[in-house]
N, C-alpha and C positions, 0 to 999 in steps of 0.2 A: 504494500499499500504506499503510495507516495503522497505527501501532503504538500499542498501548493496554495500560495496566495501572497498578498502584500506583505511588506516586513512588519506592520503593526497589526496584522489581522488576528492574532491569538493563537499561531499554530503550535507554538510551545506549551501554553496552557491548555490547549484542547488534547494534545498528546498526553499530557499529564492526568487530565481527567479520564480519558479513555483507560489509561493503565492504572488508575487508581493509585496513583504516586504524586506527591508534589515535586520530587526532586529528579525525575525520570530525564525531562528535558530542561534546559536552562532558561528561565523566563528573564526577560530583561526589559527595562523600560526604554531602552535605546533601540530604535530599530535597526535591524541589518546585523544583529549579533551572529546570526547563522550564516556561516560563510562556506561551509562544505555540506555534503550530504552526510546527514547523521542518522544512522540506523539504531533502532530500539526494538529488542525482542520482548514480546509482551507474553509471558507464560510460555507455553510450548506451542501457541497456536501460530503466530505470524510476527513478520517483521514489519515495523513502520519506519518509513523513510521521510525525514524532514529535510526538505530542501530549501535552499536560500530564497527569501522573499524578493519581491521586486517594489519599487515605488519610493517609499519615504527614506530609506536609509541614505545618510549624508557620507557618501564614499565616492571616490573618482569614478569618471565614466568607464574608464578602462577595468575596474574592478567589476561594475555593473556586467560589463559584456563577458568577463569571466565567469560570474555567477550564472549567466543565462547559457553559456556554452556548456557549463557543467550540468544544469538542469536538463537541456536538451540531450546531451550525451547519455544521462542517466536514464531518460524517459523513452527516447526511440529505440525500437527493436529490442526492448527488454521483455522476453517471453515470461519471465516470472512475475510481472507486474500485473496483479489482478485487478486493481482499482486505484485511480487517482481521487483524492479528496481535496476539493477545489474550495478553499476557504475563502468567503468574503465577510466583511463586517456589515452585519444587518441595518445599523444605523446610517450607512451611507449608500448612495446610488453606485452601481458598478462603474468604475473608471476604466480609461482607456486601456490600462495594463490587464484589467480582468477581461475585457473583450478581446484582447489579443490572446490570452492565456486559453480562453474558451476556443477560439479559433483554431489555435494551435493542437489543442486536445482533440477536437472534432477532425481537423484535416489528417492527424496522424492515427485516427482511429482509436484512441484511447478511451476506455470506459471511465466515466467519472460520475461522482456524486458531487453535489454543492452542500457545504456546511455553513451556514450563516451564523457567524458568531457573535457574541456580546448581546444576547437576546435579552438578558437581564437589565439591559440599560434602557429599555423601551417598555411601554404600557402594552396590555395584552391586545388591545385594539390595533395598535400601530404594528406589532409583531405580526398579527394576521394578514393585515393589509401588505406588509412588506414581503411577507412569505409569498402571497398570491402574486405579486409582482415580480418577483423572483423565479416562480414557476413558470410564469407567462414570458418571461424575457430571458435573462442570463442562463437560467437552468431549464429552459424548455426542452433541451435534448440530453439533459442529464438523467440518470438512471432513478434519480430522487434528488429531492431537496429538503434538508434537515435545518431546523432552527435549533441552536445548541447555545448553551452557556456553561463554560468551564466553572464559573463561580457557583451556580446553583445545581449544575449537571443536568438541567433540562435539556432532553434530546440527546444525551449522550450515550443511554442505554440502546435507543433506537439505531443510532449511527454504529455502535459497536456490533450488533446484530447483523446489519448490512455487511460490516468488514468481514466478519467471520464467515457468513454466507458466501460472499465473493471469493475468499480464500479458499472455503471448501469447493465450490464449484470449479475454481481454477486448478485445483490439485495441489495446493500449498500446504 
């Protein structure tokens, strides 16, 4: 499973919530701390790969290009990759980088789900409205769209079930 998204979207927090461990993935207030592909084995079930984010990290353009090349080389042609988890911040409309990532996933035939993070920061009505918008827009070709919160654990169980099912179906 590959975890992809903007630099400040909460990939590390969600990875920790899925694993049931606060210290599995390093959480930082500074965007762009993930600079390599980090692998996490969760139980005996599967490996989760945390890829560098895009967007907000204050790094030189050459480093951004290196991160992009690293992510592309990891994703393309990897037969063992069962599913991509495409994280977006539920509080914000999709940005250009999000649209580019969706186009990349679809162009390369990579299966993905959308995990909309930080649901705890919005009211219930707004969460439902934004989820419908994601399902009709950015996530219309995704296998599923999940609204999750690493803080409250909302949606984490449903996402975990989907990850396990994808791994089993893929033979991992």
